[in-house]
C-alpha positions in Angstrom: 0.0 0.0 0.0 2.9 2.3 0.6 4.0 2.4 -3.0 0.4 3.0 -4.1 0.1 6.0 -1.7 3.4 7.4 -2.9 2.3 7.5 -6.5 -1.3 8.9 -6.2 -2.2 12.3 -4.7 -5.8 11.3 -4.1 -7.1 8.6 -1.8 -9.1 6.8 -4.5 -7.7 7.9 -7.9 -9.6 7.7 -11.2 -7.2 6.6 -13.9 -8.2 7.6 -17.4 -7.2 5.4 -20.4 -5.6 6.7 -23.6 -5.9 4.1 -26.3 -2.9 5.1 -28.5 -3.6 4.9 -32.2 -2.3 1.9 -34.1 1.5 1.9 -33.9 4.1 1.3 -36.7 4.2 -2.3 -38.0 0.7 -3.3 -36.8 -2.1 -4.2 -39.2 -4.2 -1.1 -38.6 -1.4 1.4 -38.6 -2.2 4.4 -40.9 -1.0 7.6 -39.2 2.4 9.3 -39.1 4.2 9.0 -35.8 3.7 12.8 -35.2 -0.1 12.3 -35.6 -0.2 9.5 -33.1 1.8 11.6 -30.6 -0.5 14.6 -31.2 -3.6 12.6 -30.7 -2.3 11.1 -27.4 -1.3 14.5 -26.1 -4.7 15.9 -27.1 -6.4 13.3 -25.0 -4.0 13.8 -22.1 -4.9 17.5 -22.1 -8.6 16.7 -22.1 -8.1 14.5 -19.1 -6.0 17.1 -17.3 -8.5 19.8 -18.0 -11.4 17.6 -16.9 -9.8 16.9 -13.5 -8.6 13.3 -13.9 -6.3 12.0 -11.2 -4.0 9.8 -13.4 -3.5 8.7 -16.9 -2.6 5.3 -18.4 -1.6 4.6 -22.0 -2.2 1.4 -23.9 -1.7 0.1 -27.5 -5.2 -1.3 -27.8 -5.5 -0.4 -31.5 -2.6 -2.8 -32.3 -4.9 -5.7 -33.1 -4.3 -8.6 -33.5 -1.9 -8.6 -30.5 1.2 -10.7 -30.4 2.0 -12.7 -27.3 4.6 -11.7 -24.8 6.6 -9.0 -26.7 6.6 -6.2 -29.2 9.1 -4.6 -31.5 11.2 -1.5 -30.9 9.0 0.4 -33.3 6.2 0.0 -30.8 8.0 0.4 -27.5 10.1 3.3 -28.6 7.1 5.4 -29.7 5.2 4.4 -26.6 8.2 5.6 -24.6 8.1 9.0 -26.3 4.4 9.4 -25.8 4.6 8.4 -22.1 7.4 10.9 -21.5 5.6 13.7 -23.2 2.4 13.1 -21.3 4.2 13.0 -18.0 6.0 16.3 -18.8 2.8 18.0 -20.0 0.4 16.9 -17.3 2.6 16.3 -14.2 0.1 13.6 -13.3 0.8 10.0 -12.3 1.2 8.1 -15.6 1.1 4.4 -16.3 1.4 2.0 -19.2 0.2 -1.3 -20.5 1.7 -2.9 -23.7 -0.4 -5.7 -25.2 -0.3 -8.5 -25.0 1.7 -9.5 -21.9 4.7 -7.3 -23.0 5.4 -6.6 -19.4 9.2 -6.2 -19.6 8.8 -3.8 -22.5 6.3 -1.8 -20.5 8.6 -1.7 -17.5 11.5 -0.6 -19.7 9.3 2.2 -21.1 8.3 3.3 -17.6 11.9 3.5 -16.5 13.1 5.4 -19.6 10.2 7.8 -19.6 10.1 8.4 -15.8 6.5 7.4 -15.4 5.0 5.7 -12.4 3.4 2.3 -12.9 2.6 -0.5 -15.3 -0.4 -2.8 -15.8 0.8 -6.3 -16.2 -1.1 -9.4 -17.3 0.1 -12.9 -16.7 1.7 -12.1 -13.4 0.6 -15.2 -11.5 -0.9 -18.5 -12.9 -1.4 -19.2 -16.6 -4.5 -18.4 -18.7 -5.6 -18.8 -22.3 -6.1 -15.5 -24.0 -6.9 -14.5 -27.6 -3.2 -14.6 -28.3 -2.6 -18.1 -26.8 -1.4 -19.4 -23.5 0.0 -16.6 -21.3 2.4 -17.9 -18.7 3.1 -16.3 -15.3 5.9 -13.7 -15.4 6.3 -12.5 -11.8 9.7 -14.0 -11.2 11.4 -12.7 -14.3 9.6 -9.4 -14.3 10.5 -8.5 -10.7 14.1 -9.5 -11.3 14.2 -7.3 -14.3 12.8 -4.4 -12.3 15.6 -4.9 -9.8 18.3 -5.1 -12.5 17.3 -1.8 -14.1 16.9 -0.1 -10.8 13.2 0.6 -11.3 11.8 -0.5 -7.9 10.0 2.8 -7.5 7.7 1.8 -10.5 4.6 0.0 -9.3 3.4 -3.1 -11.0 -0.4 -3.5 -10.8 -1.4 -6.9 -12.0 -4.5 -8.3 -13.6 -6.0 -11.4 -12.0 -8.5 -13.6 -13.8 -8.0 -11.3 -16.8 -10.8 -10.3 -19.2 -10.9 -11.7 -22.7 -9.5 -14.9 -21.4 -10.3 -18.5 -20.4 -9.5 -19.5 -16.9 -10.6 -23.2 -17.1 -7.1 -24.4 -16.0 -7.4 -22.4 -12.8 -11.1 -22.7 -12.2 -10.4 -24.3 -8.8 -8.5 -21.3 -7.7 -10.7 -18.5 -6.5 -10.3 -14.8 -7.2 -9.3 -14.3 -3.6 -6.7 -17.0 -3.7 -5.3 -15.6 -7.0 -5.1 -12.2 -5.3 -3.3 -13.7 -2.4 -0.8 -15.4 -4.7 -0.2 -12.1 -6.5 0.5 -10.3 -3.2 2.8 -13.2 -2.1 4.7 -12.8 -5.3 5.1 -9.0 -4.5 2.5 -7.4 -6.8 1.9 -3.8 -5.9 -1.9 -4.2 -6.4 -4.4 -6.3 -8.2 -6.7 -5.3 -11.0 -10.1 -6.9 -11.3 -12.3 -6.7 -14.4 -15.4 -8.1 -16.0 -15.0 -10.8 -18.7 -14.8 -8.2 -21.6 -13.8 -4.6 -22.2 -16.5 -2.3 -20.8 -18.1 -5.1 -18.7 -18.4 -4.5 -15.0 -16.5 -6.5 -12.4 -18.4 -8.6 -9.8 -19.4 -6.5 -6.8 -19.5 -9.6 -4.5 -16.0 -10.7 -5.5 -14.6 -7.3 -4.9 -16.3 -7.1 -1.5 -14.7 -10.4 -0.6 -11.2 -9.1 -1.7 -11.8 -5.9 0.3 -12.8 -7.9 3.4 -9.7 -10.2 3.4 -6.9 -8.1 1.8 -5.2 -5.0 3.1 -3.8 -4.4 -0.4 -4.5 -2.1 -3.3 -7.5 -3.3 -5.4 -8.1 -1.6 -8.7 -11.3 -2.0 -10.8 -10.2 -2.3 -14.4 -13.4 -2.3 -16.5 -17.0 -1.4 -16.7 -17.1 1.7 -14.5 -19.7 4.3 -15.4 -21.3 7.3 -13.9 -24.3 5.2 -13.0 -22.4 2.5 -11.0 -19.3 4.4 -9.7 -21.0 5.0 -6.3 -21.3 1.2 -5.9 -17.7 0.5 -6.6 -16.1 3.5 -4.9 -16.3 2.0 -1.3 -14.9 -1.4 -2.3 -11.8 -0.6 -4.2 -8.7 1.7 -4.0 -8.7 3.0 -7.6 -10.7 2.7 -10.9 -9.4 2.5 -14.4 -11.9 4.1 -16.8 -11.7 4.0 -20.6 -14.8 3.1 -22.5 -17.2 5.3 -20.5 -15.1 8.4 -21.2 -15.5 8.0 -25.0 -18.4 9.2 -27.1 -21.4 6.9 -26.6 -19.3 4.8 -24.1 -17.5 2.9 -26.8 -13.7 2.6 -26.5 -12.8 3.3 -30.2 -14.7 6.6 -30.3 -13.3 10.1 -29.5 -12.6 11.0 -25.9 -15.4 13.3 -24.5 -14.5 16.1 -22.2 -18.0 16.4 -20.9 -18.2 12.8 -19.9 -14.9 12.9 -18.0 -15.7 16.3 -16.3 -19.2 15.2 -15.1 -17.8 11.9 -13.9 -15.0 13.6 -11.9 -17.5 16.2 -10.5 -19.6 13.3 -9.2 -16.7 11.5 -7.7 -15.2 14.5 -6.1 -18.6 15.3 -4.4 -18.1 12.0 -2.5 
């Protein structure tokens, strides 16, 4: 919890997602690098102006994702974007690089002086769209040590969305969270089964009851349900709801972000 509190200035931060446009070498890539950077900075400014607490960037447009690593053409541009957003906003900034490119994300975070990464495949294995994702905790934390990046938090998905967990169906969400904590995760991220789908309130209540440990909700938060989730988590990652019509591929909407933050800040 100490690392979580050292990163975020608010007790229960709202983390706004920037879905970076398709990067070089990926099937949907169309824009020049300068245009990709400008779009990301435009969204960062919208978030900042609307009162967001933190920002996270993700290469969600790079479909189909490759498993466990990306090329330098992706990580280098993500690094530049992360650095510029941090410099422009002065907010806590995080990154996820899909799919399961956790070492690359950590390297970007170190080089760009941002604050945290979102890591999938930290403990246990699961079957994702890209194939079987193996647990990476041991190698990832050793890499963090080697590059002197221990101030960078690693928040870890458990029972991740868009995945089959049949192999670990006898391991509860609580036991998975306990395993992540034992393997030195800095906080766990709980989601619904798909992007934009809400996480289970009952499961989150169970985690909150038994874990003194950062719990982040990673999908499905809206203005209508935020009051339900607010008491049972430590942070919320919001992406889809902040876009026009609540769909992740649409333009970021200042009014949706601002009204959401106004509601949250009223308590």
